[in-house]
N, C-alpha and C positions, 0 to 999 in steps of 0.2 A: 388399332384396330385393323382388321384385313374380312376380305371378300374373299368367297370360295374361288379357290384356284388361284389367286392372284398372290404376288411374293411379298412374304411381310417385308414394310417398310424398317427399319432396323431404329431404337426409337433415339435422338439426338441423345447424347453425352454430357453430363455439365460439364464445363470445362474450370479447371481451378484457375482461381484470379492470381496472378502475379503480380499483383503489388502491395507491398507491405501494409501489416494492418493501421490505423492512423485512431487505434481506441482499446480500452480494455477495462475490464465490469470484475466488480469484487460485491462477495453476496455477504452482508454487513454483518454482525449480532445483532439483534434487540439492543436500544440503547447507544447504538452509536450514528454518527455521520458524516458525511464527508462536507468537505469545505475546497472546494477548488481553489488553486490560486494566482490563476492569470486570466480565468473571466470568469464571473459571479460570484464571487468573497462574501461583498456586502450582502448580496440576497442571503447567502447560506448562512450568514451569522444574524442578519434577522430572520430565519426562520429557527433557529439553533436557542436564540434568546428567547422569541413565543411558546415554543415550545416547552420550554425551562419551565415558564413562569403562567403557563395556560389556565386562565380563570383567576388569576391573584388579581388583584388592584394596585395599579402599578405605581401609586403613590405611598404604598404598603411596603412594595419591593424593592423599592428604587436602587436602595447601596446596594441589595444582591447582584439585581442587574447590570448594576454599573459596575459592580468588580466584574463577576463573569464576561462582562463585554471588556475588560478591559485585561484580564486574561488571554483573553480569545487572540485576540490584536496583536498580542506581546505572543504567541506563540505563532499566528501568522508573520511576524515579523520575520521571525529567527527564522519559521521553512523556508521562507522568498529568501534568506540569504543565504540558505541550503539550496537554492535554483529549485526547490521542489516544484511538482505538477500539483498533485493534493493531499491535501491531511486528513486524515481519518481520526477522531476522536471519540470519546464517550463524552454524551452530554448528559444520562441520567441514572443515576447511583443502583448498583448492585445490590443485593440484601442491606441496605443503608445506606452505605455506603461510597461513595466516590472509587472510581476505577482509577486508580493511576498506572496510564500504559496510552500508549499512540502511535500509530506509525505514518511514515513522509515516505508517498512515490515522490521520483527524481529519475529527468532520462540524463544519462551520458552517452557520451559517444567515443569508441576508438579513434587512435590520432590515424590517418590516410595512411595507405602505404599502397607499392606496390600489386602485392599478393595480399588480400583480406586474407583473416585468420579463419577458418571453418567455426562457426559459434562454439559449437560442439565440443571440439575440440581445444577451443582455450576454455571453458569453464572444467575441462578434465585439467588443465594447468593450475588455473586457479585456488582449484577446489584441493590441490595437491602442494600446492606453495605455503600454505598456515595451516596448524592447528586447528581443528573446529567449523572447517569448511568443509562439506558434503557438494555430491552431485546429484540433485532432483531432477523431476520431471516436472512440468506444469504448461497443459495443454499444450500439447507437445510439444514444449519446448526444455532442451538440455539448460538445467538453470545451474545454481550456483549459492548455496546456503549453509550461514556464518552465521558460528551462536560462538558466544563471550560474555564476560562479564567486567563491565567500565567504572574505575575509580571515583568515588564522591567528588567532586569539581567545586569547595566552598566561591572559588573566586567567579564562576559561572551562575552562582546561587542554587548550585546542587548539592543537595546535602545529605544524599544516600548512595555507594553505588549502586549500579541501574544493574540487569538482565538484558540484554540487548542478543536480537535477531536481525540480518541483514540478510534477503533474497538480491541475489545479482543476477535476472531475468534477459537473454538475449529476443532480440524484437524479432518474428520472426522475418526472413526472406528479408532481412534489411542486417547487413553482419556487421556493421559498425554502429547503429543504436543499440543500447541497453536500458534496460529500465531497472531501479535498485529501488527496492521495498527495505523502507529500516524500521524495524519495531523496537520500542522502549518503554521499559517498566518505569521508569522515574520515578520517584516518589515512593515506593511501594519500602522500604526502610530493609529486608531481607533478600540481596539480587537471588539468594538461593532457597528462598521460601517457600512454602508450599503456595501463595498466591500468587508468587512470581511466575513459579512454573506450570501451573495451570492459566496465565494469561497466556505463556507461549504457547502454548498446548492450543487454544483459540484464536492463537494470530496465524497456527501454523495449517488450523483448518480453513481459516477464512485464506490463506491463501492457494489451497485445493480447486478454491472456485474461481481463479483467475481465467477470465478466457478474454480472445483476442478477437476485435471485430473491423470492420471497412465499412466505415456510415460514408 
């Protein structure tokens, strides 16, 4: 605001923070939940169990609740062994059936070197190094998307092939840190079937909502 004859004072311009983000967010489809793997895991598990059996007498659903909790804890244990940060999975039925999919977010670091590679250049290199990889943009970052079919692995209890999609996303303003978001349709029986492809489309839509933040 100025007075007559005065020289307008330029409004201060917001300065961009040079600090790399320390958090991210995703918009999940209805019926999906996030389980943090480092802090707050127990509370998330209990909320999922309470949500799944809301309004039902505990004594009548005890066995189902116990089985669901056992399955959740097994998934959590496997996700932690893979150095995961967050596990995302469906906790409600879709059209009366369970959704055979989940995805895991983990953090990786590139080795230290005298000359840090530019993340965009590294993404282009990774995309060109293997079939099924492509460069995509997520919230201003150049990322790598990989899609493949993984064979069954009975030794690990995986009875059917699975369709898998991974995103490798560099953390802005930190050339050594990357997020890997790994999606799988394990249990869908037909890795190339309509259901698997629909779930891949759903996951790709979720990834377009990725946003970085500094808290």
